C-alpha positions in Angstrom: 34.6 -4.1 -10.0 34.1 -7.9 -10.1 30.6 -7.4 -8.5 29.6 -5.1 -11.4 30.7 -7.6 -14.0 28.7 -10.3 -12.2 25.6 -8.1 -12.0 25.8 -7.6 -15.8 26.3 -11.3 -16.6 23.4 -12.9 -18.5 21.1 -15.2 -16.6 21.8 -18.2 -18.8 25.0 -19.2 -20.5 24.7 -21.6 -23.4 26.2 -25.0 -22.7 29.4 -25.7 -24.6 28.4 -27.3 -27.9 31.3 -29.7 -27.8 29.9 -31.5 -24.8 26.7 -32.4 -26.7 28.0 -33.2 -30.2 27.6 -36.9 -29.5 24.4 -36.5 -27.5 21.8 -34.6 -29.5 18.9 -35.8 -27.4 20.4 -34.3 -24.3 21.2 -31.1 -26.2 17.5 -30.7 -27.3 16.3 -31.4 -23.7 18.7 -28.8 -22.3 17.5 -26.2 -24.9 13.9 -26.9 -24.1 14.6 -26.6 -20.4 16.5 -23.3 -20.9 13.6 -22.0 -23.1 11.1 -23.0 -20.5 13.1 -21.4 -17.7 13.5 -18.2 -19.8 9.7 -18.0 -20.3 9.0 -18.5 -16.6 11.4 -15.7 -15.8 9.7 -13.4 -18.3 6.3 -14.3 -16.8 7.6 -13.6 -13.3 9.1 -10.3 -14.3 5.7 -9.4 -16.0 3.8 -10.4 -12.8 6.2 -8.4 -10.7 5.6 -5.3 -12.9 1.9 -5.8 -12.6 2.0 -6.2 -8.9 4.1 -3.0 -8.5 1.6 -1.1 -10.7 -1.3 -2.4 -8.7 0.4 -1.6 -5.4 1.2 2.0 -6.6 -2.4 2.4 -7.7 -3.8 1.1 -4.4 -1.5 3.5 -2.5 -2.7 6.4 -4.6 -6.3 5.5 -3.9 -5.6 5.1 -0.2 -3.9 8.5 0.0 -6.8 10.1 -2.0 -9.3 8.6 0.5 -7.3 9.8 3.5 -7.2 13.3 2.0 -11.0 13.2 1.4 -11.6 12.1 4.9 -9.3 14.8 6.3 -11.2 17.5 4.3 -14.6 16.0 5.4 -13.4 16.1 9.0 -12.2 19.7 8.7 -15.6 20.7 7.2 -17.5 18.8 10.0 -15.4 20.6 12.7 -16.0 23.9 11.0 -19.8 23.3 10.8 -19.9 22.2 14.4 -18.1 25.5 15.4 -20.5 27.5 13.3 -23.5 25.8 14.9 -22.1 26.2 18.4 -21.6 30.0 17.7 -25.2 30.3 16.4 -26.6 28.4 19.4 -24.4 29.9 22.1 -23.1 28.2 25.2 -25.1 25.3 26.6 -27.3 26.3 29.5 -26.6 24.9 32.9 -28.8 22.0 33.9 -31.6 22.9 36.3 -31.0 22.8 40.0 -31.5 19.4 41.5 -30.2 17.5 38.5 -27.6 14.8 39.2 -24.0 16.0 39.2 -23.3 13.8 36.2 -25.6 15.9 34.1 -23.7 19.1 35.0 -20.7 20.4 33.2 -17.4 19.1 34.4 -16.1 21.1 37.4 -19.6 22.7 38.0 -20.6 22.3 41.6 -24.2 22.2 42.8 -25.1 25.4 44.4 -27.1 24.9 47.5 
């Protein structure tokens, strides 16, 4: 499982101290850069978590809205059916009206 070991390896490995014994300025610079890089990674991880939370929240809101719209649509269809039952079938247009005003498939008697 070399891949598993690589996945568990730390992001930053400290530089060997022996290579900086005679160059303290470079050692401090490297430490500052490593610290800065570590802070940037923490900030990116934090931003990633925030983005994931916002995305999940937006998805929940979207699904809730879709469900509300589905319920509203079902209620509107039910109300339309009830109104149609109360009113009864639509009367045929009077004789002489253009065919476009008649129900589909209805031929003009004449």
